[in-house]
Each structure stands twice: as structure tokens, then as C-alpha cells.
C-alpha positions in Angstrom: 198.7 53.7 -160.0 197.0 54.5 -163.6 194.7 57.5 -163.8 191.4 57.8 -166.0 192.1 60.6 -168.4 189.8 64.0 -167.7 185.9 64.0 -169.5 186.7 66.6 -171.7 182.9 67.0 -172.5 181.4 67.7 -175.5 184.5 69.8 -176.9 187.1 68.1 -178.7 187.4 64.7 -180.8 184.1 63.8 -178.6 180.0 64.1 -179.7 177.6 64.3 -176.7 180.2 61.6 -174.2 180.4 59.3 -177.7 183.7 59.3 -179.1 184.2 60.8 -182.4 183.0 59.0 -185.3 185.9 57.1 -187.8 186.5 58.9 -191.5 184.7 57.3 -193.8 186.4 54.8 -196.4 187.0 55.7 -199.5 185.3 52.6 -200.8 181.8 54.0 -199.2 182.9 57.5 -201.2 183.3 55.6 -204.5 180.1 53.7 -203.7 178.2 56.1 -203.2 178.9 58.4 -206.0 178.8 55.0 -208.0 175.3 55.2 -207.1 174.4 59.1 -207.6 175.8 58.7 -211.2 173.4 55.4 -211.5 170.5 57.9 -210.0 172.1 60.2 -213.1 172.0 57.5 -215.5 168.5 56.9 -214.3 167.6 60.5 -214.9 169.1 60.3 -218.8 166.7 57.0 -219.0 163.5 59.4 -218.5 164.5 62.2 -220.7 165.4 59.4 -223.8 161.5 57.8 -222.5 159.8 61.0 -222.9 161.9 62.1 -226.1 161.5 58.9 -228.0 157.4 58.2 -226.8 156.2 58.6 -230.0 158.0 55.9 -231.2 157.4 53.7 -228.1 153.9 55.0 -228.4 154.2 53.6 -232.3 156.1 50.6 -231.6 153.4 49.6 -228.8 150.4 50.4 -231.3 152.2 47.9 -233.9 152.0 45.5 -231.5 148.1 45.4 -230.9 147.1 46.0 -234.3 149.5 42.8 -234.9 147.9 40.8 -231.7 144.9 41.7 -232.7 144.7 40.4 -236.3 145.9 37.1 -234.5 143.2 38.0 -231.9 140.8 37.6 -234.9 141.7 34.8 -236.5 141.5 32.6 -233.8 137.7 34.1 -233.2 138.6 35.8 -230.1 137.7 39.2 -229.3 140.1 42.0 -230.9 141.0 45.8 -228.8 138.9 48.8 -230.3 141.5 52.4 -231.8 141.1 53.4 -228.7 141.6 50.8 -226.8 145.1 50.3 -228.7 145.4 54.3 -228.6 145.5 53.9 -224.5 147.2 50.7 -224.1 150.0 52.5 -226.2 150.0 55.8 -224.2 149.5 54.1 -220.8 153.4 51.4 -222.0 155.2 55.2 -221.8 153.3 56.5 -219.1 154.4 52.9 -216.7 158.2 53.8 -218.0 158.3 57.0 -216.8 157.4 56.0 -213.8 159.7 52.8 -213.2 162.1 54.8 -214.5 161.3 57.5 -211.5 161.1 55.1 -209.0 164.7 54.2 -210.3 165.8 58.0 -210.1 164.4 57.8 -206.3 165.7 54.1 -205.2 169.5 54.9 -206.4 169.5 58.0 -204.7 167.8 56.7 -201.7 170.2 54.4 -201.3 173.2 56.5 -202.4 171.9 58.5 -199.1 171.4 55.9 -196.5 174.6 54.2 -198.2 176.9 57.8 -197.1 175.4 57.9 -193.8 177.0 54.1 -193.4 173.2 52.5 -192.3 174.0 48.7 -191.5 170.0 48.0 -193.1 171.1 50.7 -196.2 173.9 47.7 -198.0 171.4 44.8 -197.6 168.6 47.0 -199.3 171.0 48.6 -202.3 172.0 44.6 -202.0 168.9 43.1 -202.7 167.9 46.2 -205.9 171.3 44.9 -207.4 169.8 41.6 -207.3 166.7 42.8 -208.9 168.8 44.9 -211.5 170.3 42.0 -212.7 166.9 40.3 -213.2 166.2 43.1 -215.3 169.0 42.8 -217.1 169.1 39.2 -218.1 165.1 40.1 -219.0 165.9 43.0 -220.8 169.4 40.4 -223.0 165.9 38.6 -224.0 164.2 40.9 -226.1 167.8 42.3 -227.3 166.6 46.3 -228.0 169.0 48.9 -227.7 167.5 49.8 -223.8 169.9 47.2 -223.2 173.2 49.3 -223.2 171.4 51.5 -220.6 170.2 48.2 -218.4 174.0 46.9 -218.8 175.5 50.3 -217.9 173.9 50.8 -214.7 174.2 47.0 -214.1 177.8 47.7 -214.3 177.7 50.6 -212.0 175.6 48.8 -209.3 178.1 46.1 -209.3 181.2 47.8 -208.5 179.3 50.0 -205.7 178.3 46.8 -204.0 181.8 45.2 -204.3 183.0 48.2 -202.7 179.9 48.3 -200.5 181.1 45.1 -199.1 184.9 46.0 -198.4 186.7 45.1 -195.3 187.6 48.4 -194.5 182.9 49.4 -195.6 182.4 46.9 -193.2 184.2 48.3 -190.0 183.1 51.4 -190.9 179.0 50.4 -191.0 179.9 48.7 -187.8 181.6 51.3 -185.9 178.4 53.7 -186.5 175.9 50.9 -185.1 177.8 50.8 -181.6 
């Protein structure tokens, strides 16, 4: 004759009638750490964008003036000086906003994946795919920012590989039960 163990309630290793969750696997912990590193890298990118905003505005102004000269030769309307300066300012604002969005996405994925959310691995993978497209587009421009984009891409690659390891998959599956 077999006996069932006596229920222990919410004490011991059980939480509100469910079995205790297994500890977070090292692969997931490392992936989350890498995501936080990606967020830190994105913060550095925002700071550098702000530090070099004068140079960015200058480059945007030169590009707009060059485009104006081409338009003038082709008999099309040209931008005013005010519009060129507004375009230069808008360029910096867009870069800073995109950088802040990057910080938020890295932090969100680190938080969600550390909780073992099943959807978070999928979202992180999709975001990595978008980051790959960004890397390819940045490589065509061959600017100094390729270093930050490539470093962020490498961090994302290692994090994604760790997120889809067998032990991480088993942990996420145990969290959804």
C-alpha cells in the first residue's frame, strides 16, 4: 500500500500550493546580464550623440546645402536656411529618441526574460532580427557608428543563443506551467 505525502501547505519548498520553481539556469542569467550590457551600451550611444550633436548638425547642414545646390540646378525648390537648421536639429532629436528607445527595449527584454516569460524570448529574437537589418544598413554607410552597432549586435547574438539553449527552454517551460 502506498501513501501520499502529507501536504505541507505554504511552508517549506512550496508556494501557495504549487511546487517551487527551479533556479534560473546560468545561460539565462548570462543572457540577461548581456541585455543589461546592451542597455548600458545604448546609454553610452545616447551620451555620445548628445556630445557630438554639434558635429551631427554640421554634417546634416552640409548635406542639406549640397542637396539644395542639386535641386537648384534641376530647377526645383530649395530649402531655406531656417529649414536647413530645423532639419539639422531634427536629425539630432531623432538619433537621441531612437537611442532612448533602444535603452528601453534592452532593459525591457532583460527584465522580461529574467522572469522567464515565454513571449520575451520571441520578442527578443525579433528585435535581434531588426538589429541585424540595422547593422546591414549601417555597414553600407561605413561610418564610425558601425562600431557601436556591431558591438550591440554581437551582444544580442550571444544573448539570443543563450536564450534558446536547452536549459533555458526547460526553465521557461517550467514557468508557464
